[in-house]
N, C-alpha and C positions, 0 to 999 in steps of 0.2 A: 149709909155708909159711914161710919164713925172714924173720920180722917185722925181722931186723936190716938189711934192705935197703930196709925202707920209709922215706921222708921223715919226719921228726919232725913237721912241720907243713904243713900245706897251707893256703892262704889265697887263696881265688878269688872274685873279685869282678866277675863280666862286667856289662859295661855296655850292651850292646846287647840288645834285645829282640826276640825272635823270635817270629813268628805265622806259623802256617802249616797249612794244611788246606783242605779243600774249601770254595770261594767266597770264601776270605778277601780275595782282591784287591778285592771290593766294598767293602771296609773301608777302602781306602788313603786316602781324603778326609778320612773321620771320624779316622781313627788320626792322620794328620798334623795334623789341626785339634786334638786332644786336645794336641797338643805346643805348641800356639801359634805355629805356624810363619806366616811370610809368603811367602817365596821358598822354592822347592825345587828342587833340582838332579837332574833324572831322568835318571840313566845308564842306558843301555840298548844292547845290541849288535845288529847287523844281523838277527840271527834274531827276536829280541824285537819289533822295528821289523815283520818283516815277518808276524809272527804276530798284528799288531795290538794286542797286549798293552800297549805303551808308550801308544797312542792312549787304550785305555781307562783307564790310570791316569792320564794326563794331563787327561782329561774328569773322573774323579773329583776329582783333586785341584782342578780349576778350579770345580767346584761349589760347594766351600768356600771359595771366594774366595782362592786361595792363587796365587800367580805363579810358573807353571813355566818353568825354561828347561831344553831336552832337550840332552843331549850324547850324540852316538852316533858321532862322527867319529872311531873307533880301531880298531884289529884285535886279534883275540885276540892274547895275549902281546906288546903293543906293545913296542918299543925306544926308544932313546933319540931317534930319528930323527922319532917320531910327536909 
């Protein structure tokens, strides 16, 4: 391995919390409440809506007294006309 091609310094500070695993969607409301949110924009595509995942997540958020606005009026790979 040639160490001369490695960067001298890597400083990575991720700002996004990722939580994944079986059943984790059931924690959506509680996780949003931890952030002290009041209004949530729920962005979901047509497939997520058809599978009723958006309804489930919206219900979980609303149980935590969060106001949810759902946005799904887009296509995959939207262009400037949408």
